[in-house]
Backbone as CSV, one residue per row, in Angstrom:
resi,resn,N_x,N_y,N_z,CA_x,CA_y,CA_z,C_x,C_y,C_z
1,MET,89.119,114.958,107.267,88.160,115.303,106.215,88.544,116.654,105.599
2,LYS,88.410,116.761,104.285,88.746,117.986,103.565,87.726,119.077,103.882
3,ASP,88.205,120.258,104.351,87.279,121.339,104.663,87.052,122.217,103.433
4,ASN,86.168,123.216,103.573,85.805,124.051,102.427,86.998,124.813,101.860
5,LYS,87.857,125.309,102.723,89.018,126.065,102.251,89.971,125.172,101.465
6,ALA,90.213,123.974,101.966,91.078,123.030,101.252,90.463,122.634,99.919
7,SER,89.144,122.473,99.901,88.455,122.137,98.656,88.579,123.267,97.643
8,ALA,88.472,124.520,98.112,88.629,125.674,97.220,90.032,125.717,96.635
9,GLU,91.032,125.466,97.455,92.418,125.466,96.979,92.638,124.351,95.963
10,GLU,92.034,123.205,96.198,92.137,122.076,95.275,91.526,122.432,93.923
11,THR,90.372,123.098,93.954,89.718,123.515,92.711,90.597,124.481,91.928
12,MET,91.203,125.442,92.601,92.047,126.414,91.913,93.311,125.765,91.350
13,ARG,93.868,124.778,92.020,95.025,124.058,91.466,94.636,123.336,90.188
14,ALA,93.461,122.724,90.204,92.989,122.037,89.002,92.776,123.027,87.865
15,PHE,92.188,124.184,88.181,91.972,125.212,87.156,93.294,125.666,86.551
16,ASN,94.282,125.933,87.363,95.577,126.398,86.865,96.231,125.380,85.950
17,ASN,95.890,124.107,86.152,96.490,123.048,85.353,95.900,122.949,83.952
18,GLU,94.699,123.483,83.753,94.074,123.352,82.435,93.425,124.641,81.952
19,GLU,93.844,125.755,82.494,93.234,127.052,82.199,93.162,127.348,80.707
20,ASN,94.231,127.063,79.975,94.306,127.468,78.569,93.442,126.623,77.646
21,ALA,92.922,125.505,78.134,92.129,124.616,77.286,90.628,124.770,77.491
22,LEU,90.212,125.767,78.265,88.796,125.889,78.615,88.037,126.749,77.608
23,PRO,86.781,126.365,77.295,85.994,127.089,76.287,85.108,128.188,76.855
24,THR,85.305,128.547,78.109,84.390,129.464,78.791,84.356,130.843,78.144
25,LYS,83.152,131.423,78.117,82.973,132.807,77.668,82.091,133.512,78.693
26,THR,82.595,134.604,79.256,81.857,135.321,80.294,81.616,136.760,79.874
27,THR,80.383,137.231,80.091,79.993,138.584,79.692,79.277,139.272,80.844
28,TYR,79.634,140.519,81.066,78.936,141.335,82.060,77.862,142.141,81.351
29,PHE,76.633,142.025,81.829,75.512,142.795,81.295,75.143,143.863,82.323
30,PRO,75.643,145.093,82.151,75.402,146.133,83.160,73.976,146.654,83.176
31,GLU,73.271,146.507,82.059,71.908,147.021,81.954,70.932,145.877,81.738
32,LYS,69.675,146.159,81.969,68.633,145.172,81.709,68.565,144.882,80.213
33,ILE,68.308,143.630,79.873,68.045,143.306,78.473,66.541,143.176,78.304
34,GLY,66.043,143.668,77.173,64.607,143.678,76.945,64.087,142.370,76.393
35,LYS,62.803,142.207,76.458,62.149,141.031,75.900,62.268,141.057,74.390
36,LYS,62.562,139.899,73.789,62.724,139.818,72.343,61.519,139.136,71.713
37,MET,61.228,139.541,70.469,60.173,138.883,69.708,60.695,137.528,69.245
38,GLU,59.931,136.479,69.457,60.390,135.133,69.123,59.330,134.413,68.312
39,ASP,59.603,134.264,67.025,58.647,133.574,66.167,58.833,132.060,66.218
40,ASN,60.095,131.633,66.380,60.384,130.200,66.313,61.027,129.677,67.594
41,ALA,60.693,130.271,68.703,61.274,129.825,69.973,60.752,128.435,70.317
42,PRO,61.628,127.561,70.852,61.163,126.224,71.249,60.122,126.314,72.354
43,SER,59.217,125.348,72.366,58.165,125.320,73.379,58.177,123.959,74.060
44,PHE,58.181,123.973,75.377,58.263,122.738,76.149,57.084,122.613,77.107
45,GLU,56.738,121.380,77.414,55.856,121.112,78.545,56.765,121.060,79.767
46,THR,56.896,122.162,80.427,57.920,122.314,81.458,57.667,121.428,82.674
47,GLN,58.694,120.676,83.041,58.669,119.925,84.296,59.262,120.813,85.389
48,ILE,58.562,120.941,86.491,59.076,121.694,87.638,59.286,120.714,88.784
49,LEU,60.528,120.653,89.261,60.894,119.692,90.299,61.535,120.422,91.467
50,VAL,61.387,119.865,92.647,61.954,120.463,93.854,62.697,119.374,94.625
51,PHE,63.951,119.661,94.970,64.767,118.684,95.687,65.482,119.325,96.874
52,ASN,65.590,118.561,97.930,66.437,118.920,99.065,67.823,118.359,98.755
53,GLU,68.691,119.192,98.169,69.962,118.686,97.661,70.961,119.822,97.456
54,ASN,72.195,119.431,97.231,73.249,120.356,96.828,73.007,120.753,95.374
55,CYS,72.913,122.048,95.102,72.583,122.503,93.748,73.654,122.121,92.732
56,VAL,74.911,122.012,93.163,75.983,121.623,92.240,75.773,120.185,91.776
57,ASN,75.353,119.311,92.675,75.058,117.933,92.283,73.980,117.885,91.213
58,ARG,73.009,118.782,91.311,71.930,118.808,90.326,72.456,119.172,88.940
59,VAL,73.442,120.047,88.860,74.029,120.397,87.560,74.566,119.142,86.880
60,PHE,75.311,118.329,87.617,75.845,117.095,87.038,74.719,116.167,86.590
61,THR,73.708,116.017,87.420,72.598,115.122,87.096,71.914,115.538,85.803
62,GLU,71.674,116.832,85.641,70.980,117.318,84.446,71.838,117.180,83.197
63,VAL,73.110,117.519,83.289,73.974,117.426,82.104,74.213,115.973,81.724
64,TYR,74.428,115.102,82.706,74.588,113.679,82.403,73.362,113.132,81.680
65,ALA,72.189,113.705,81.964,70.943,113.256,81.323,70.772,113.844,79.923
66,GLY,71.710,114.675,79.492,71.670,115.199,78.132,71.031,116.556,77.971
67,HIS,70.775,117.267,79.062,70.132,118.579,78.986,71.171,119.695,79.002
68,LYS,71.000,120.685,78.125,71.819,121.893,78.239,71.355,122.611,79.502
69,THR,72.288,122.841,80.418,71.919,123.234,81.777,72.518,124.574,82.172
70,GLY,71.760,125.323,82.974,72.248,126.565,83.555,71.880,126.619,85.021
71,ILE,72.690,127.308,85.806,72.419,127.449,87.235,72.503,128.913,87.628
72,MET,71.616,129.321,88.523,71.585,130.685,89.043,72.478,130.756,90.273
73,ASN,73.511,131.586,90.197,74.444,131.768,91.303,74.009,132.949,92.150
74,PHE,73.651,132.684,93.407,73.182,133.733,94.319,74.407,134.472,94.858
75,ALA,74.789,135.525,94.167,76.116,136.105,94.325,76.228,137.126,95.440
76,SER,77.447,137.284,95.906,77.803,138.472,96.674,77.906,139.622,95.679
77,PRO,77.314,140.772,95.982,77.366,141.887,95.033,78.708,142.606,95.005
78,ILE,79.536,142.399,96.020,80.773,143.190,96.093,82.048,142.355,96.194
79,PHE,81.930,141.067,96.514,83.112,140.213,96.607,82.947,139.023,95.663
80,PRO,83.764,138.910,94.615,83.647,137.769,93.701,83.766,136.442,94.451
81,GLY,82.773,135.592,94.279,82.804,134.294,94.945,82.463,134.327,96.415
82,GLY,82.088,135.510,96.929,81.783,135.608,98.355,82.995,135.231,99.191
83,GLY,82.820,134.288,100.104,83.928,133.818,100.939,84.529,132.522,100.446
84,PHE,84.515,132.310,99.136,84.999,131.068,98.522,86.398,130.686,99.008
85,LEU,87.341,131.602,98.903,88.727,131.282,99.246,88.947,131.113,100.743
86,ASN,88.031,131.635,101.539,88.183,131.583,102.994,87.421,130.439,103.651
87,GLY,86.742,129.625,102.835,86.067,128.456,103.390,84.619,128.656,103.772
88,ALA,83.992,129.752,103.318,82.571,129.972,103.612,81.721,128.916,102.905
89,SER,80.464,128.787,103.333,79.688,127.620,102.890,78.328,127.934,102.285
90,ALA,78.120,129.146,101.782,76.834,129.463,101.154,76.785,128.913,99.725
91,GLN,75.654,129.181,99.037,75.430,128.591,97.717,76.496,129.001,96.706
92,GLU,76.859,130.286,96.675,77.870,130.740,95.709,79.206,130.048,95.938
93,GLU,79.594,129.925,97.183,80.866,129.282,97.489,80.866,127.818,97.054
94,ALA,79.727,127.139,97.221,79.626,125.739,96.791,79.803,125.626,95.282
95,ILE,79.202,126.548,94.532,79.356,126.535,93.075,80.813,126.781,92.695
96,CYS,81.460,127.729,93.353,82.860,128.036,93.034,83.788,126.873,93.378
97,ARG,83.510,126.149,94.450,84.341,124.990,94.786,84.123,123.849,93.809
98,GLY,82.912,123.748,93.274,82.596,122.637,92.388,82.874,122.906,90.926
99,SER,83.312,124.119,90.594,83.485,124.490,89.187,84.619,125.494,89.037
100,TYR,84.820,125.917,87.796,85.816,126.961,87.515,85.141,128.322,87.341
101,LEU,84.088,128.583,88.100,83.385,129.861,87.980,84.201,131.023,88.538
102,TYR,84.875,130.816,89.640,85.550,131.925,90.327,86.491,132.717,89.415
103,PRO,87.367,132.077,88.636,88.250,132.862,87.763,87.488,133.680,86.724
104,GLU,86.291,133.231,86.367,85.484,133.971,85.393,84.909,135.242,86.006
105,ILE,84.334,135.128,87.188,83.658,136.301,87.751,84.636,137.298,88.361
106,ILE,85.780,136.829,88.837,86.733,137.777,89.421,87.306,138.699,88.351
107,ALA,87.243,138.258,87.100,87.735,139.095,85.998,86.742,140.187,85.612
108,GLN,85.496,140.075,86.075,84.457,141.054,85.721,84.426,142.172,86.763
109,LYS,85.497,142.931,86.812,85.665,143.950,87.858,84.566,145.009,87.842
110,ALA,84.078,145.356,86.654,83.080,146.428,86.553,81.807,146.088,87.320
111,TYR,81.418,144.821,87.318,80.199,144.421,88.028,80.311,144.762,89.513
112,TYR,81.420,144.391,90.099,81.603,144.598,91.537,81.878,146.068,91.864
113,GLU,82.602,146.753,90.998,82.858,148.181,91.225,81.564,148.982,91.182
114,ASN,80.691,148.649,90.245,79.406,149.357,90.151,78.548,149.117,91.389
115,ASN,78.567,147.900,91.898,77.793,147.603,93.104,78.369,148.292,94.338
116,ARG,79.683,148.364,94.403,80.317,149.012,95.561,80.070,150.518,95.577
117,ALA,79.798,151.079,94.409,79.682,152.537,94.297,78.358,153.078,94.812
118,ILE,77.407,152.188,95.126,76.097,152.642,95.591,75.776,152.002,96.932
119,ASP,74.670,152.419,97.502,74.193,151.862,98.773,74.156,150.337,98.662
120,TYR,74.812,149.639,99.589,74.946,148.184,99.463,73.619,147.443,99.530
121,THR,72.543,148.112,99.927,71.233,147.450,99.924,70.520,147.623,98.584
122,LYS,71.099,148.420,97.679,70.443,148.712,96.402,71.416,148.421,95.266
123,HIS,71.541,147.180,94.905,72.528,146.791,93.915,72.027,147.087,92.500
124,THR,72.957,147.069,91.556,72.602,147.359,90.172,71.775,146.220,89.588
125,ALA,71.156,146.505,88.450,70.328,145.502,87.777,71.170,144.544,86.944
126,GLY,72.482,144.774,86.900,73.349,143.966,86.050,73.537,142.549,86.554
127,LEU,74.060,141.716,85.670,74.417,140.348,86.020,75.587,139.906,85.157
128,ILE,76.153,138.777,85.513,77.258,138.187,84.755,76.776,136.859,84.182
129,TYR,76.995,136.666,82.870,76.611,135.400,82.240,77.873,134.673,81.798
130,SER,78.055,133.468,82.309,79.222,132.646,81.973,78.758,131.404,81.223
131,GLU,79.241,131.258,79.994,78.894,130.095,79.174,79.958,129.010,79.322
132,ASN,79.512,127.767,79.327,80.415,126.612,79.314,81.414,126.607,80.466
133,VAL,80.922,126.834,81.654,81.774,126.715,82.836,81.979,125.227,83.131
134,LYS,83.218,124.865,83.395,83.505,123.460,83.679,83.211,123.159,85.149
135,PHE,82.362,122.155,85.381,82.052,121.678,86.732,82.829,120.389,86.965
136,ILE,83.534,120.325,88.085,84.480,119.226,88.285,84.265,118.431,89.568
137,LYS,83.540,119.005,90.535,83.398,118.319,91.826,81.951,118.300,92.293
138,ALA,81.558,117.152,92.827,80.226,116.990,93.417,80.386,116.586,94.877
139,GLU,79.315,116.787,95.629,79.337,116.390,97.041,78.853,114.951,97.165
140,ILE,79.735,114.085,97.613,79.421,112.667,97.782,79.672,112.291,99.236
141,LYS,78.608,111.926,99.933,78.690,111.588,101.359,79.399,112.697,102.137
142,ASP,78.957,113.931,101.874,79.434,115.122,102.590,80.873,115.518,102.266
143,ILE,81.457,114.917,101.229,82.815,115.273,100.813,82.781,115.685,99.346
144,GLU,83.426,116.797,99.011,83.478,117.252,97.618,84.595,116.503,96.892
145,GLU,84.195,115.743,95.866,85.139,114.888,95.151,85.067,115.150,93.657
146,PHE,86.191,114.892,92.969,86.215,115.004,91.522,85.302,113.939,90.913
147,VAL,84.488,114.363,89.950,83.653,113.443,89.178,83.849,113.771,87.702
148,GLU,83.296,112.932,86.839,83.430,113.183,85.402,82.910,114.585,85.101
149,PRO,83.748,115.451,84.540,83.371,116.862,84.399,82.269,117.096,83.376
150,VAL,81.542,118.183,83.584,80.499,118.619,82.652,80.637,120.126,82.462
151,PHE,79.916,120.643,81.468,79.912,122.080,81.218,78.485,122.607,81.338
152,ALA,78.348,123.747,81.989,77.031,124.361,82.169,77.185,125.874,82.185
153,ASP,76.081,126.581,81.928,76.076,128.041,81.982,75.728,128.500,83.397
154,VAL,76.221,129.679,83.751,75.970,130.219,85.091,75.581,131.688,84.989
155,VAL,74.474,132.050,85.631,74.122,133.461,85.820,74.533,133.851,87.234
156,THR,75.386,134.857,87.336,75.814,135.383,88.629,75.058,136.675,88.887
157,VAL,74.216,136.675,89.913,73.363,137.831,90.189,73.123,137.927,91.694
158,ALA,73.116,139.147,92.203,72.953,139.364,93.647,71.517,139.736,93.984
159,ALA,70.980,139.110,95.006,69.642,139.463,95.495,69.717,140.755,96.306
160,PRO,68.612,141.480,96.404,68.578,142.637,97.306,68.635,142.167,98.755
161,GLN,69.160,143.000,99.606,69.297,142.644,101.014,68.213,143.314,101.845
162,VAL,67.558,142.500,102.666,66.507,143.010,103.541,67.144,143.453,104.856
163,ILE,66.992,144.715,105.174,67.553,145.226,106.422,66.566,145.022,107.568
164,ILE,65.305,145.343,107.319,64.256,145.094,108.305,63.592,143.782,107.892
165,GLY,62.929,143.139,108.793,62.359,141.839,108.494,61.110,141.874,107.645
166,GLN,60.952,142.894,106.797,59.780,143.003,105.940,60.196,143.196,104.493
167,GLN,59.402,142.631,103.597,59.588,142.928,102.181,58.954,144.295,101.936
168,ASN,59.637,145.159,101.230,59.002,146.409,100.845,58.917,146.481,99.329
169,GLU,58.278,147.505,98.827,58.005,147.598,97.392,59.285,147.656,96.574
170,GLN,60.279,148.353,97.062,61.534,148.473,96.326,62.236,147.122,96.203
171,ILE,62.283,146.381,97.297,62.916,145.063,97.273,62.135,144.119,96.373
172,ASP,60.819,144.194,96.443,59.966,143.357,95.604,60.240,143.615,94.126
173,THR,60.362,144.879,93.756,60.639,145.251,92.364,61.999,144.719,91.925
174,GLU,62.996,144.865,92.799,64.345,144.424,92.438,64.427,142.905,92.324
175,LEU,63.808,142.196,93.253,63.779,140.735,93.173,63.145,140.274,91.867
176,THR,62.006,140.865,91.544,61.284,140.490,90.326,62.139,140.737,89.097
177,GLU,62.775,141.903,89.041,63.578,142.257,87.871,64.778,141.325,87.712
178,LYS,65.390,140.958,88.806,66.570,140.100,88.708,66.205,138.675,88.312
179,ILE,65.062,138.206,88.763,64.603,136.888,88.321,64.262,136.929,86.836
180,ILE,63.591,137.982,86.397,63.265,138.132,84.971,64.536,138.133,84.134
181,GLN,65.530,138.927,84.539,66.774,139.015,83.773,67.491,137.668,83.718
182,THR,67.456,136.935,84.814,68.085,135.615,84.843,67.386,134.657,83.887
183,LEU,66.069,134.574,83.975,65.313,133.682,83.090,65.474,134.094,81.636
184,ARG,65.518,135.382,81.394,65.657,135.901,80.030,67.005,135.506,79.426
185,GLN,68.052,135.596,80.225,69.380,135.208,79.734,69.437,133.710,79.443
186,PHE,68.880,132.906,80.316,68.875,131.466,80.067,68.085,131.143,78.799
187,LYS,66.962,131.793,78.626,66.152,131.565,77.431,66.899,132.010,76.180
188,GLU,67.552,133.165,76.256,68.315,133.702,75.131,69.454,132.758,74.728
189,HIS,70.011,132.050,75.696,71.128,131.139,75.423,70.665,129.697,75.203
190,ASN,69.372,129.508,74.999,68.804,128.192,74.662,69.102,127.116,75.713
191,VAL,69.096,127.519,76.966,69.281,126.556,78.051,67.975,125.795,78.254
192,GLU,68.077,124.488,78.383,66.879,123.648,78.509,66.485,123.391,79.959
193,SER,67.488,123.174,80.792,67.245,122.812,82.189,67.902,123.853,83.084
194,ILE,67.111,124.505,83.948,67.667,125.558,84.799,67.564,125.162,86.270
195,VAL,68.643,125.414,86.992,68.719,125.077,88.410,68.599,126.372,89.206
196,LEU,67.510,126.489,89.944,67.206,127.689,90.722,67.168,127.320,92.205
197,GLY,66.658,128.230,93.020,66.576,127.929,94.447,65.998,129.087,95.228
198,ALA,66.277,129.104,96.505,65.733,130.130,97.405,66.603,131.386,97.311
199,PHE,66.419,132.119,96.232,67.243,133.282,95.890,67.175,134.358,96.976
200,GLY,68.328,134.651,97.583,68.393,135.721,98.577,67.767,135.401,99.917
201,CYS,67.492,134.117,100.178,66.782,133.759,101.416,67.710,133.326,102.549
202,GLY,69.008,133.478,102.349,69.952,133.177,103.415,70.257,134.430,104.212
203,VAL,71.525,134.828,104.194,71.938,135.996,104.983,71.322,137.295,104.471
204,PHE,70.823,137.311,103.232,70.210,138.531,102.699,68.792,138.734,103.217
205,GLY,68.215,137.718,103.847,66.990,137.900,104.609,65.685,137.955,103.852
206,ASN,65.660,137.564,102.576,64.395,137.572,101.849,63.513,136.404,102.286
207,ASN,62.217,136.615,102.215,61.246,135.622,102.665,61.090,134.527,101.609
208,PRO,61.374,133.256,101.942,61.281,132.188,100.946,59.882,132.011,100.371
209,HIS,58.843,132.283,101.147,57.475,132.194,100.622,57.265,133.241,99.532
210,HIS,57.779,134.427,99.759,57.627,135.498,98.777,58.455,135.208,97.525
211,VAL,59.674,134.759,97.709,60.538,134.442,96.566,59.925,133.320,95.734
212,ALA,59.398,132.296,96.390,58.752,131.197,95.667,57.558,131.697,94.870
213,SER,56.782,132.607,95.445,55.607,133.130,94.731,56.018,133.943,93.509
214,LEU,57.135,134.658,93.593,57.621,135.419,92.436,58.071,134.481,91.320
215,PHE,58.835,133.455,91.662,59.239,132.472,90.654,58.010,131.835,90.012
216,ASP,57.045,131.467,90.820,55.832,130.821,90.318,55.102,131.724,89.332
217,MET,54.941,132.982,89.699,54.256,133.943,88.832,54.997,134.126,87.511
218,LEU,56.307,134.289,87.573,57.082,134.577,86.366,57.200,133.362,85.458
219,LEU,57.323,132.179,86.030,57.421,130.979,85.204,56.110,130.663,84.497
220,GLN,55.002,131.215,85.001,53.713,131.041,84.330,53.368,132.209,83.410
221,SER,54.238,133.201,83.348,53.970,134.363,82.498,54.106,133.987,81.030
222,GLU,53.577,134.822,80.173,53.611,134.551,78.737,55.035,134.378,78.225
223,GLU,55.965,135.155,78.767,57.345,135.103,78.274,58.045,133.795,78.612
224,PHE,57.766,133.232,79.778,58.546,132.076,80.232,57.756,130.781,80.339
225,ASP,56.443,130.847,80.177,55.649,129.628,80.165,56.076,128.794,78.959
226,HIS,56.478,127.555,79.169,56.941,126.639,78.116,58.321,126.998,77.564
227,ALA,59.077,127.878,78.228,60.392,128.280,77.707,61.486,127.266,78.032
228,PHE,61.281,126.469,79.077,62.327,125.549,79.526,61.782,124.127,79.616
229,LYS,62.660,123.182,79.361,62.270,121.781,79.459,62.101,121.359,80.921
230,ARG,63.052,121.808,81.749,63.029,121.432,83.163,63.438,122.634,84.014
231,VAL,62.705,122.854,85.091,63.045,123.877,86.079,63.183,123.156,87.416
232,ILE,64.373,123.241,88.000,64.640,122.525,89.246,64.973,123.514,90.349
233,PHE,64.264,123.411,91.447,64.591,124.197,92.635,65.363,123.278,93.582
234,SER,66.658,123.546,93.688,67.526,122.769,94.575,67.829,123.619,95.795
235,THR,67.343,123.183,96.928,67.545,123.964,98.146,67.585,123.014,99.329
236,PHE,67.770,123.549,100.501,67.845,122.704,101.688,66.583,122.842,102.531
237,LYS,66.465,121.993,103.528,65.215,121.817,104.268,64.617,123.109,104.808
238,ASN,65.453,123.996,105.310,64.908,125.175,105.985,64.157,126.108,105.046
239,ASN,64.394,125.993,103.728,63.712,126.872,102.772,62.848,126.130,101.755
240,ILE,62.780,124.820,101.836,62.187,124.053,100.741,60.660,124.106,100.695
241,GLN,60.013,124.229,101.832,58.559,124.081,101.902,57.797,124.979,100.927
242,PRO,58.102,126.281,100.824,57.327,127.142,99.919,57.438,126.747,98.451
243,PHE,58.516,126.058,98.081,58.729,125.708,96.675,58.039,124.402,96.291
244,LEU,57.740,123.567,97.270,57.146,122.263,96.976,55.811,122.385,96.256
245,ALA,55.064,123.440,96.561,53.751,123.616,95.929,53.857,123.876,94.433
246,MET,55.029,124.286,93.961,55.210,124.588,92.543,55.455,123.340,91.709
247,ALA,55.890,122.259,92.340,56.306,121.063,91.606,55.136,120.439,90.851
248,ASN,55.379,120.102,89.585,54.386,119.367,88.803,54.907,117.999,88.382
249,THR,56.127,117.690,88.790,56.766,116.416,88.453,57.498,115.903,89.681
250,ILE,57.399,114.608,89.913,58.099,113.999,91.041,59.092,112.975,90.506
251,GLU,60.330,113.110,90.909,61.368,112.146,90.575,62.076,111.747,91.858
252,LYS,62.476,110.499,91.938,63.212,110.038,93.108,64.623,110.602,93.064
253,LEU,65.081,111.128,94.174,66.435,111.661,94.268,67.401,110.510,94.533
254,ASP,68.269,110.238,93.553,69.248,109.158,93.678,70.517,109.709,94.323
255,LYS,70.708,109.416,95.583,71.847,109.968,96.317,73.137,109.187,96.097
256,THR,73.063,108.068,95.372,74.266,107.262,95.135,74.760,107.353,93.698
257,PHE,73.975,107.969,92.816,74.301,108.000,91.386,75.691,108.573,91.120
258,LEU,76.026,109.675,91.768,77.292,110.348,91.480,78.511,109.570,91.963
259,GLU,78.304,108.601,92.839,79.439,107.799,93.301,80.098,107.061,92.146
260,SER,79.306,106.662,91.153,79.853,105.934,90.004,80.607,106.843,89.046
261,LYS,80.527,108.151,89.267,81.170,109.117,88.374,82.491,109.638,88.935
262,ARG,82.919,109.118,90.073,84.176,109.584,90.671,85.355,109.367,89.722
263,ILE,86.280,110.331,89.722,87.536,110.197,88.997,88.653,110.745,89.888
264,SER,89.891,110.576,89.438,91.024,111.037,90.238,91.372,112.489,89.993
265,SER,91.094,112.973,88.774,91.474,114.340,88.415,90.559,114.824,87.314
266,PRO,90.258,116.126,87.245,89.400,116.645,86.180,90.106,116.827,84.855
267,VAL,91.421,116.634,84.798,92.178,116.869,83.570,92.072,115.653,82.675
268,SER,91.724,115.859,81.419,91.341,114.763,80.533,92.421,113.705,80.379
269,MET,93.703,114.071,80.362,94.734,113.066,80.109,94.785,112.020,81.222
270,PHE,94.328,112.386,82.407,94.362,111.444,83.505,93.031,110.744,83.683
271,ASN,92.042,111.132,82.892,90.727,110.494,82.998,90.559,109.390,81.973
272,ASN,90.911,109.676,80.721,90.574,108.720,79.676,91.716,108.415,78.720
273,GLY,92.891,108.994,78.929,94.034,108.649,78.105,93.981,109.182,76.699
274,ASP,93.129,110.160,76.398,93.008,110.658,75.035,94.173,111.542,74.616
275,ASP,94.893,112.104,75.570,95.992,112.987,75.224,97.236,112.135,74.982
276,TYR,97.279,111.485,73.803,98.331,110.516,73.517,99.711,111.152,73.427
277,LYS,99.762,112.383,72.912,101.067,113.015,72.754,101.746,113.243,74.099
278,GLU,100.988,113.772,75.049,101.596,114.040,76.348,101.945,112.741,77.051
279,MET,101.103,111.726,76.872,101.414,110.419,77.431,102.724,109.903,76.843
280,ALA,102.851,110.005,75.511,104.044,109.494,74.853,105.280,110.278,75.264
281,ASP,105.124,111.562,75.509,106.252,112.354,75.996,106.755,111.804,77.327
282,LEU,105.833,111.363,78.157,106.241,110.783,79.430,107.016,109.481,79.224
283,TYR,106.718,108.790,78.140,107.457,107.576,77.828,108.857,107.893,77.303
284,GLY,109.054,109.106,76.821,110.313,109.416,76.167,110.371,108.830,74.770
285,MET,109.235,108.392,74.235,109.105,107.855,72.883,109.909,106.568,72.666
286,ASP,110.329,105.933,73.728,111.144,104.732,73.522,110.575,103.508,74.241
287,GLY,109.354,103.648,74.738,108.708,102.500,75.341,109.000,102.307,76.810
288,PHE,109.861,103.128,77.396,110.161,103.014,78.818,109.411,104.095,79.576
289,TYR,108.434,103.697,80.376,107.658,104.716,81.082,108.476,105.324,82.216
290,VAL,108.155,106.550,82.523,108.905,107.285,83.538,108.541,106.785,84.932
291,SER,109.311,107.219,85.901,109.115,106.757,87.269,108.049,107.573,87.988
292,PHE,107.633,107.054,89.126,106.691,107.768,89.989,107.248,109.143,90.333
293,GLU,108.527,109.195,90.688,109.141,110.455,91.114,109.136,111.488,89.996
294,GLU,109.359,111.024,88.760,109.383,111.968,87.640,107.999,112.559,87.378
295,ILE,106.967,111.732,87.442,105.609,112.245,87.250,105.239,113.190,88.389
296,GLU,105.633,112.829,89.599,105.350,113.688,90.750,106.016,115.051,90.576
297,TYR,107.213,115.054,89.985,107.921,116.318,89.746,107.240,117.123,88.641
298,LEU,106.815,116.440,87.568,106.180,117.125,86.439,104.796,117.649,86.798
299,TYR,104.071,116.904,87.639,102.690,117.251,87.974,102.523,117.257,89.496
300,PRO,103.057,118.266,90.179,103.028,118.276,91.650,101.629,118.355,92.242
301,GLU,100.631,118.765,91.424,99.278,118.892,91.958,98.543,117.550,92.035
302,LEU,99.112,116.500,91.424,98.427,115.212,91.394,98.550,114.477,92.725
303,GLU,97.473,113.800,93.083,97.493,112.992,94.289,98.223,111.679,94.009
304,ILE,98.684,111.026,95.060,99.448,109.785,94.908,98.645,108.741,94.143
305,GLU,97.365,108.617,94.489,96.513,107.625,93.817,96.433,107.892,92.320
306,THR,96.346,109.172,91.944,96.261,109.535,90.533,97.528,109.125,89.791
307,ILE,98.685,109.343,90.400,99.949,108.980,89.751,100.024,107.470,89.546
308,TYR,99.632,106.713,90.552,99.642,105.258,90.404,98.687,104.809,89.292
309,ASN,97.520,105.452,89.218,96.572,105.117,88.152,97.158,105.430,86.783
310,LEU,97.856,106.559,86.693,98.471,106.938,85.421,99.558,105.947,85.026
311,LEU,100.409,105.575,85.964,101.462,104.603,85.672,100.875,103.270,85.216
312,GLU,99.805,102.859,85.892,99.158,101.601,85.513,98.586,101.689,84.108
313,TYR,97.944,102.826,83.801,97.381,102.996,82.462,98.485,102.954,81.410
314,MET,99.585,103.658,81.667,100.680,103.709,80.703,101.276,102.322,80.480
315,TYR,101.431,101.587,81.557,102.002,100.245,81.461,101.117,99.335,80.614
316,GLN,99.809,99.442,80.795,98.871,98.557,80.106,98.605,98.970,78.668
317,ASN,98.942,100.211,78.313,98.558,100.727,76.996,99.735,101.303,76.215
318,THR,100.913,100.763,76.432,102.113,101.285,75.782,101.964,101.338,74.271
319,ASP,101.597,100.232,73.660,101.527,100.168,72.197,100.497,101.139,71.640
320,VAL,99.339,101.224,72.289,98.275,102.107,71.809,98.720,103.562,71.863
321,ILE,99.302,103.957,72.976,99.712,105.354,73.145,100.761,105.741,72.117
322,LEU,101.785,104.902,71.971,102.869,105.251,71.059,102.416,105.230,69.604
323,SER,101.599,104.253,69.225,101.147,104.195,67.836,100.256,105.377,67.497
324,LYS,99.397,105.768,68.416,98.548,106.937,68.185,99.398,108.191,68.027
325,CYS,100.426,108.297,68.840,101.286,109.472,68.768,102.004,109.521,67.424
326,TYR,102.548,108.374,66.972,103.223,108.342,65.684,102.267,108.699,64.555
327,GLU,101.016,108.204,64.631,100.020,108.524,63.608,99.772,110.021,63.533
328,GLU,99.663,110.662,64.685,99.419,112.103,64.709,100.621,112.876,64.181
329,MET,101.828,112.413,64.509,103.033,113.087,64.025,103.132,112.995,62.510
330,ILE,102.824,111.822,61.963,102.873,111.638,60.509,101.824,112.499,59.828
331,ALA,100.622,112.562,60.417,99.536,113.357,59.829,99.876,114.838,59.796
332,GLU,100.679,115.295,60.740,101.036,116.711,60.805,102.168,117.077,59.856
333,GLN,102.899,116.077,59.362,104.033,116.357,58.469,103.572,116.702,57.046
């Protein structure tokens, strides 16, 4: 079975294969952003749902349903991606394995440098906003597999760390401010469906009952009441109970839905054959498709099954691929 470290390496190989074609835009916001006056802001009858599930799977579910989606990444304040490359298994690492978030946040050096420069229990109010992050893998029967990719926004923000087993006023203020900033950024970017959870309730030691009450209070505030179409709390059993009271909508969790979305690779040319030029290049433009060994040499990151699927596609669609390529060449002349 593929472990977390192997899954992380697989994700990075996929990213390196299509890095230049990605539409992602990432911005570091070192300071708090203020509330804006909104005369024509959309208003929704917000559905609040709570699921015992992998939060990355929820991103796929929401985007497949047609919602512009964002997810809150419970970040390490000083290490981009936390223990992503080393096989750690917290929420941030799961997001990084399932998407191309890691290359975005590791480039935001100022965020981590600012956090390292102060007491590690008192992180800055800043956050990182990443637009159009490509999500490529979901957890299916406890294994992270490639599925039809989607794009979603990600807020990367670190919760305060509780040293003693009590919430104090300073931690309460910081938690509240970071939730406000996260919701504000999602609202500013017109995100319809937001995926949240038990923010800071793992190794950082925050009380899930308290965190749930803060989310509840803020989502009912004047600024955020009716701001989102759907608010989903995706968490696991040990923290889910305090959030269940917030739910106003019940939906059945379909644990088999994502199985139908499996693919061999997140790169478009191997998913749907739309990249006719590159396909035709593999043919050599003369109708003779290349061998297994040649494709393996050209694309060493591809799995054996993917290469066989590609060869089969090329064999079955020779005329279509070549004619499309000729049409594009003529149009460019």
